[in-house]
N, C-alpha and C positions, 0 to 999 in steps of 0.2 A: 820194682813194682810190677804187678801183673794186671794186664788188661783182659777183661772177660767180655765176650760178645755172644749174645743169644739172638739168632736171626729167626724171627717168627713171621707168619704171614701178614700180620697187621703192624707189629712193632719190632724195632731193633732195641733190645735192652742191653745196656753197656754199663760196666762197672769197673772201677779202678781199686785194686787191693794194694795196701801198703803194709809193710812189716812194722809192728810195734816194738816196744822195748823188750817184750817177752819173746820176740821172734815169730809170733802169730800174725798171720795176715788178717787185716780188718778192712771192711768195705768203706772206702772213702766216697769220692764223687760218683754219682750214678745218674744215668740218663735213659729216657724212653724216647725213641724217635720213630717217625712213621716209616714203614717199609715202602720204598719206592722202587719198583722193578725196573723202571726206565733209567734210573740213575747210573752213571758210568763209574768205573773204578776211580778215576781221578776225582770225581765229585765226592765219593765216599771217603777217599783219602784226605781231601781237604777238610771234610766235615770232622773226621776223627782228629786231625791236627788242631782244628779250631776248638773242639771240646777240651782237649788236653791243655792248650794254651789258656783257655778261659779259666780252667781250674788251677792255673799256675804251674803247669808241668811242661816238660819237653819230651819229645819222642825218644831221645837218647837216654832218658831215665828209666825207660821200660826194660824189664828183664825177661818178659815173655808175654805171649798172647794165647789165650785158650778160647775156642769158639765152638758153638753148636749151631746147627742150622737145620730147618725143615723146609727151606726154600732153595733147592738145588741151583737154579739159575743165578742166585745171589751169592752162593758160597764162593764161587770162583772170583766174582767181582771184588768181594770184600777181602778175600785172600790176597788178590793182587794189590789192592789198596794198602793192606798192611805191609806187604813186602816193599812196595815202592815208597810209601810215604812215612812209614814207621820203622822201616829197616829190619823187620822181623817176620819170619814165617810162622803163622799161627799153628798151634796144635789143634786139629779139627777132630772133634769126637766122632768116631766112626769105627767100623770093624777093625780090630787089631789094637785099639786104644784101651788101656786098662781103666776100668771104671769101678771095680770092686763089687759090681752088681751081677749076680747070676740071673739071666733072663729065662723065664719059664714059659714064654710065649711060644705058640706053635711055630712061628717063623720069626726068630729073633731080629732078622734084618728089617722086618716090617714095622718095628717099633720106632717111633720118632726119637731122635737124639735128645730132644728136650725132656722127654718122659724118663729116659734112663738117667739123665743128669739130675733131674729132680729126685729120683730114687736114691742116687748116690748121696745127695745132700741129706735126705731124710734118714738114711742109714747112719750117717755120722752124727747128725744133730739131735735126732729125736728117737731113733730106733723104731722097730716094728713090733707088732703089726700096725700098719697105717694105711689111711686112704688120703691120697693127695688130690685135691680139687683144684684144677688149673683153669682160671677164667681167662682164656685167650680168644683167638678167632673161633676155635671150638672150645666148648667146656668139656674137659676130660676128667675122668675119675680113674686114678691108678691105685692098684692094690700092691702093697709091700708086705711081705711075710714077716713073721717074728725073727727069721734069720736074715732079713734084709734082701730077700730075693724079689725081683720084679715078676709078679704073677700074671698081670694083664689088667684090663680095666674096661671102661665104657667111654664112648665118645658121643657127644650131642652137639648140635649147632650152638655156637656162642650167642650171647645176648645181642651183640651187635648185628650178627647175621640175621637173627630172628626179627629184630627191629627193622632192618633194611628190607627184608622179604615182605613184611607187612606193607611197607610203603610202595615197593616196586611191583608187587603182585596183586594189589587191590586198586580199585578205581577211586575210592574216596578216602582212604586212610592216609593221614599225613605222616611225614617224617617227624619223629619226636626225640627229644633229649631224654636220656635215662636219668630221671629225677624222681624223688619220692612223691607219690600222689597223696592227696589229703586223706584218702581212705581206700580200702580194698574195693569198695563199690564206687567206680568212677562215675561222676555226674556229667562228664562230657567226654568226647572221643579221646582227647589227649590223655586225660587222667585214666580212662579205661585202658588205654594201651600201656601206659606206664605201670598201672597195677598188674596187668597181665605179664609184662616183661619182668618187673622186679619181684613181685610176690609169687608169680608163677614159677620163676627160676629158683626162688628160695625154696618153694615146696618141692621142686625137682631135686634140689640138693638134699633136702631132708629125706626124701624117699630113697634116693640112691645110697645115701650114707647108711640108712637102716638096712638096706639089702646087703651092702658090703659087710656091715657089722655081723649080720647073720652068718656070713661065710668066714670072716676073719676072726670073730670072737669079740666078746664084750669089752676087752681091753684095747681095742683098736683106737688109735689116735686119728684125728681129722685135721689135716693141714691144708690151708687155702693159700693159693698164690695167684699171680696174675693181676692185671690192672684193675679188675672189679672185685677183687677179693674182699676189700674192706667194706664196700657198698653192700654186698650180700651178707657178709658176716654180721652187720648191724641188725639184721632181721631174723637171725636164727641163733640158737644156742648149740647147734650140733658142731659148728666149727670151733675147734679148741685153740688152734694156733694160726695166726695170720703171718705169712712169710712172703712178702711181696718180691723179695730178691732171691728166692730159693734156688732158681736155676743158676744164677751167678755164683752162689755159694757152692753148688755142685761142680761147676767148672773149676773153681778154685781147688777143690779137693782132687778132682781128676788131674789137674795140672801137677799137683804135688806127687800123685801116684806115678806119673810118667816121667819124672825127672831122674 
């Protein structure tokens, strides 16, 4: 079995891949956990063991661990937790690791590992040209060429960041849950904020996708991932594929490339 771990600024996304009768790895149990910077390696180790045990597995059944991180302070902690509690050193996606993706960014080292991992998954599963919209702490738009190259993209504040900024940077606006308002025209402050966040970000996605399609061509696919992908996809037809576990799939492919 292969354990995949994506360390993000808001969430840890974890998945367990098992080999089926045809030899292909399929995603079994998967989890989203809050990213807690203060947690120590022992705490993360016990948490990983607990997740495996709850799913009916033992650490000695793992054949490998593949990990991507955009949070350097946590990379070492979770690496240590895997070594100590799971008995395996993770393959960490970084410079020198085969991904199958050519990076056309001006500074390839400046691209987040998760964005390259997503590109590797899109290359294998859907092909290019493609635009990947990742609804994470930031909302990112990544451009994948017809040849599967990572070309670059766009980065905006995520919906959660925008909602929190409205609460913390204004005197009278409340903290709101991201729920569907009754209409685009809010009749009270909460509904007005929910409309601006949900429908406003939906329009942002539609506008950015249109601009990317102008540059990548009319055959461009649009793939959404991240925790809020399904929420936004319900409000627009521009998202063609919802792949909430895209990064974990990319880690699976990268693991196989590096064995």
